[in-house]
N, C-alpha and C positions, 0 to 999 in steps of 0.2 A: 659375149661369150656363147650365148645360145646359138647364134648364127655360125660361129666358128665350129661349135660341136657338130652342127648339122653338116657343114661342108666337109669336115674331117670324116664323118660317118659315110658320106657319099663316096669319098675317095677310097675308103676301106672296102666298100662294096664293089667298086670297079676293079680293085686290085685282085679280087677273088670272087668273080661273078657267080660261081657255082654255089657259094655259101654266103647268103646274106648275113652280114655282120652287125647290122643295125648301127646305132650312133654311139660315140664314145661315152656320152653322158648317161646312158642306160646300162652300162656294163658292170657286172659284178664278177670278181675273180674268186673262185672257190678252190681251195687246196685239196688235191687228191693225194693223201698222205703216202699211200703205198705204191704209187706209180710214178712219182716224181713229175707230176703234171699239175697244171692249173686248168680247170674247166671254166670257160667264159660263158656266163649266163646273161642274157639280155632281158631286162625288165619289161621292155615294150613288146618284144617278140614272144616273150614267155617261153624261151627255149635255150638250150645250150647251143651256141653258135660256133664254138671253136675250142680246141685244147692246145695248150702250150706245153711242150714236152721237154725232157732233158734238163730239168732244173736242179737235180741233186736231191739229197736227203731232205724231205720237207716236214720232218717231225719238228713241231714248234716253229714252222716257217712263218715269216711275217712279210708284209708287202706294203709299200708306200708309193706315192705318186708325185710327179713334178707338178708344180702349181699351174703350169701352162697345159697340163694334160697331154704332153707329148710322150712321156715315158712313165712306165711303172718299173719298180725295182723290187726284186725278190732276194732275200737272204736265206740261204739254206743252212742246215746244220752241218753240212759237209764243207762249209767255209766258202761257198761260191756265191758271188753277187751277180745276178743276171738282170740285164736291162731289156725291157720289152717295149716295142713300139706300139703305142695304144691305138694308132690308126689302122695298122696292118696286122697287129697281133703277132708279129714276127720277132725273133731274137734280134736285139740291137746291140749285142756285145755282152761279154761276161768277163769277170775277173776273179781269180782265186785269192781272196784276201787273207785266209787263214785255213787251219785244218778243222775248225769248229766255231761257227758263229751262231749267235743266239737272238739278236735283236737288230733293228734297223731304224734309222731316223733320217729325215731330210731337213736341211737348214731352212730357216724362214725366208731367206732370200732366194732359195731354190738352187743355189750354186753347188752345194755339197751334199753328199749322202754319206752317212757314217754307220759302220757296223760295230756292234759289241761282240767280243770274241772270248771264247773259253780257252782255246789253245791255238797258238800261243796267246796268252792273255793280253788284251789291249783293245785299242780303238783304231780302226782304219778309216780315214777320211778320203773320199774320192770326188773328183770333179764330175758333176752330173752330165756334162756335155761330152767330155772326152773319155770318161772312166779312168783317167790317170789318177794313180795314188799320189795325193799331194801331201799327206802326213800320216805317219803311223806313230801312235803314242803307246809304247809298251807298258804293260802293267806287270811288274815283277819285283819282288824283293830280292836284292842282290847282296851276296856276301854272307859268310858265316852260316849259322844254322837256319836262318830265315830265308835262304835262297830257294825260291819256289815260283812256280807259275801262279798268277793271280787271275781268276776268271772275272770277266766284266759282263754285266747284264743290265737290263732296265734302261737302255738308252732312249732318250726322248729329245725332241726339239723344245726349246724354251724361249721366252721373250728375250729380246736383245740379241737375236741371232746366236744363240748358244745351244750346246748340247749338254745334257746332264745324264750321268750314268752312275752305276753302283759297282764297287769292287768287292767281291765276295770274301776272299780270304783275308784281305787287309782291313776290311770293315770301314770303307770310306765311301763318300759321295764326291764325285768329280764334277765341276762345272767348267766346261771348255768353251772358250771364246772363239766362235767361228767367223767373227768379223775381222780378225787379224790374220795376216798371212802365215804366221807361225803357229796358230791354233794353240795358244798357251792354256794350260790347266790353271785357271785363275783362282779356283777355290778347291781345297781338299778338306772336306769336313768329316771328321770321325763320327761314327754312329754309336760308339760305346760298346758295352758287352753284348755278345750275341753275333751270329753270322748272318749278314744280309744276303738275300737270295733273289729278290725281284723288286720291282719298283713301278710307280706310275706317277703321272703329273695330273693335277686337277684340270678340268676343262678350261679354266680361266688362266692357266699357266702360272698361278701364284704359289702353288705348294707341291713339293716333291715328296712322295710317300714311299718308304722302304719297309718291306716285310723282314722280320727276323726269324730265322729258322728255330724251331723248338722253343718258342716263347709265345706268350699271349700279348706281345707288344709290337708296335710299329714305331718307326722313326719319322718325324715330320720336319722338313726343312722349308722355311719360308724363303722363297727365291727373291722376294721383293726386298728383303733385308740383307744387303751385301755383307754385313758383319755378323749376322745371326748364327747361332749354333743350332745343331740338331736337337729336337725335343722328342722325348719318348712318351708314347701314349699307350695305355692299357686298354685292351678290348674286353677285359673281364667285366661281367655283369655283377654289380654289387650284391652281395648276399647269396649268390648262386653257388651251388656245390658242383664241382667239376669232376668228371670221370677222367682221371689222368691216364687211363689206358687208351683214350681216344687220341688220334693224331693231333698234334698242335700245329704242324706246318700248314700255313695258309695256302690256298691255290694262288695262281698267278694274280698279281695285283691289277692286271687289266680286267679282272673279274669284278672289280669294285665299281659301284655306281654312285656318282655324285649328282644329286637332284635337289634343286632349290637349296635349302640350307641344311641338307642332310647328306651323310655318307652311309651307304649301305654295304655292309661287309659280310660276304658268305663265309661261314666258319666250317672248316672241314671237321667231320665227325660229330657235328651238332646240328640238330634240326631247327636251325634258326638263322636269321640275319641279325647281326649286331648293327644298330643304328647309332651313328655318332653325330654330334653337332658340328656343322661345317666350320663355324667360326672358332670354337674353343677346342674341338676334337675330343670332347668328353662324351662318355657313354650316355645315350638317351634312353634306349629301351631295346628289347628284343622283339622280333617278329617271328612267331612260331610258324614252321613250314611242314610240309608233308614228308620231307626226306632231307638228306644231306646236300646242301646247296653247293654248286660249283661256280656258276656265273650269275652275276646280277648286272643287268644292262638297262641303262636309262633310256626311256622312250623320248623322242623329241617332244617338247612341250613340258617335260619334267613332271607330268602328272602320274606316271606309272613307272615301275621298275619290274622287268621280267626276269624270273629266276629259273635256272635249270638245275638238274640234280644228277648225282651219281647213284649207283646201285640199280640192278635190273628191275626192281619193283617200282622205282620212281623215275628212272632216267628217260622215259618217254613223255614226261609231263613238263609243262611250264606253269609256274604260278605267277600271277600278276598282282603285285603289291601296290596299293594306293598310297601315294606319297603323302597325302594330307592326313588320312586316318591311320596310316602305318598298319594296315590290315590287309590280309589276302582278299582281293576283290573277286578273283575267279581262277579256275584251274583248267588248263587246256591240255589235251592229249595230242601231241604233234608227231612224234616218231622216236624210234629206239636209239638210245645213247646219243643225246644231244651234245654236240661238241662246241658249237659256236652259235651266236645270235648277233644280228645287227639290224638296224632299222634304216629304211629309206629316209632321206634328209628331212622330209616334212612329216614323217611318222605314219604315213598311210599304211605301210606294210612292214612286216618283220620277215627277215630271211633267217631260216633255221637249218643247220645241218644235222641230219640224223645219221650218225655213222654206222650203226648196226643195220639200218635199213637201206644204206647206200642211196640216200636221196637228199636233195635240197627242197625245203618246203617254204612256200610263200604264203604268209598269213595276213589276211586283211585285219588290221588292228581295230577297225570300227565295229566289225561284225564277228570277229574271231573265226571267220570261215577260212578254210584252206583253199586258196584259189589256184595253186599250181603245185605239182610235185615233179621234180626232174631227177632222173637217174644220175647219180654222181658216185664215182668209185671212192670208197673210204674217205668221205668228205670231212674236213675239219674247218680251218679258218675261212671266213667270209670277208672279202675286201672290196667294197664299192669305191668307185673313182672319186666319190665325194670326200673321201679321206684326205684328198689333196688340200682341202680347205679347213681342216680341223687341226687344232694344236695337239701336239704330243702323240700323233699317230704316225 
């Protein structure tokens, strides 16, 4: 694989000799929210080597990669799916799948890419090689007073070559079998009272977790139990008095960190992480923080969880939580309005987008030193090509 990456990188350089593009394996794609572009940052060259433009509305944009690292796929909020050639960084086709899409996933066999859509609600499944639409599964309640569009979100790949997603208005979890040519929805699991709005899958692919709007509960579905029902779990700390004027809605569940036998949950409106037991999903304890947390991201090795914040007094900081002691180990000042964080695969560096400061920051995780700052226009999501080999991304 390493030899292939090097060859592909040389080919890319020859295709555009005036701009050294580096190798595919060192590329990181950073969403520039307000300009409909992706900035391509090279970890080895320590510079932005290219920009991919014309991608549509990139608010909440997500990106995934084929496992052979031939293509990257970007789903925009304007319903456009764009395929990018990872060797040349050129457009390699686009499809208008809907008027409003929200999430994207690629099947484990690499054959299909699926988008979750708000309008019209449903799931579109396309062939990764041809971009042909092979199946569209509408999500709508038809007939009578319940006739309405149903938004779909939280789509992930799951073991057994499956897609899992959440239907907001109908309160369901769908498990779609991508190993069969008709892509049947093999399970429709109700979540019970409350409106689901986002979801995640644990890194081992065993559990699908759904957030419920305006509640302090989440829904847990064990994907290893084909007959199991969804279970509800409270995030309420026993004996704690709650300010009910604080927002209850959780941030996107991609903001949760699963490390060792713990789940770290940032709670909007409260200056703490809720820590759950990974096996029982019961509340363990709270970790007090300096401000209102937004993202909790597990560092490779699972010894640390990095937490970012909202609010101008706190949003330039990252607090590092020790997974063993469940205490804040240190606080770093990185940049204004941190929107996203990710780690290089072996954990040597963290990539942080500072939206207010219009920059991407590269942090050495051993020394906490800032090793590079690159100008990026309104940066948000960070997507390294290593996501091709991680489940649920």
